[in-house]
C-alpha positions in Angstrom: 0.0 0.0 0.1 1.0 3.7 -0.5 -0.2 6.8 -0.5 0.7 10.3 -2.5 2.4 12.3 -0.6 2.8 15.9 -1.5 5.2 18.9 1.2 4.3 22.6 -0.7 7.0 25.8 -0.6 9.3 26.1 1.8 7.9 22.1 3.3 9.9 20.6 0.4 13.4 20.6 1.7 11.8 17.1 3.9 12.0 15.5 0.7 13.9 13.6 -0.7 16.6 14.9 -2.6 15.5 13.5 -5.6 11.7 13.9 -5.1 12.3 17.8 -4.5 11.4 19.3 -8.0 8.6 16.9 -8.5 6.9 18.3 -4.6 5.8 14.4 -4.3 6.7 11.0 -3.4 5.3 8.0 -2.3 5.5 6.5 0.3 4.8 3.2 1.3 1.6 3.4 4.1 1.4 0.9 7.0 -1.7 -0.3 8.1 -3.8 1.5 10.2 -1.2 4.6 9.6 -2.7 8.0 10.4 -1.5 11.3 9.1 0.3 12.5 12.4 2.3 9.6 11.8 4.0 10.3 8.2 4.4 14.0 9.8 6.6 12.9 12.5 8.2 10.4 10.0 9.2 13.4 8.0 10.4 15.1 11.1 7.9 18.3 10.3 8.4 21.2 13.1 4.6 21.7 14.2 4.5 24.7 13.6 5.2 24.7 9.5 1.8 21.8 9.0 -1.0 24.6 8.4 -3.2 23.1 4.9 -3.5 19.5 5.4 -5.7 18.3 2.7 -6.4 13.8 1.9 -8.2 14.1 -1.7 -9.1 17.5 -1.9 -10.6 17.1 1.6 -8.9 20.1 4.4 -8.7 18.0 7.8 -8.4 20.1 10.5 -5.6 19.5 13.2 -7.0 18.0 15.9 -8.3 14.7 13.7 -4.7 14.7 12.1 -4.1 12.4 15.2 -6.9 9.7 14.1 -6.9 10.6 10.6 -6.0 7.0 8.9 -5.1 6.8 5.2 -5.9 4.5 2.5 -3.8 3.0 -0.1 -3.5 5.7 -2.3 -5.0 8.6 -0.4 -3.4 11.7 -1.6 -1.8 13.4 1.5 -0.6 17.2 0.7 0.8 19.9 3.1 1.3 23.5 3.0 3.6 25.6 5.6 2.0 28.9 6.8 1.6 31.8 4.7 
């Protein structure tokens, strides 16, 4: 199982070097993995994680630790502007 993980603006620096120009990476998904677990695995600073979308739908901050990702989801994150 995989998701597409997209980071925009200054957050793209947290992607592997080969993925920075595309702003996305295919991410292997573990069973019952949450948005927050993906954020933590990339060591994204909380203050830079502002706008979080899954398949184009906004996920509120209080839902990120409980929202379980599914195979083929697209997780996109923007920093504050």
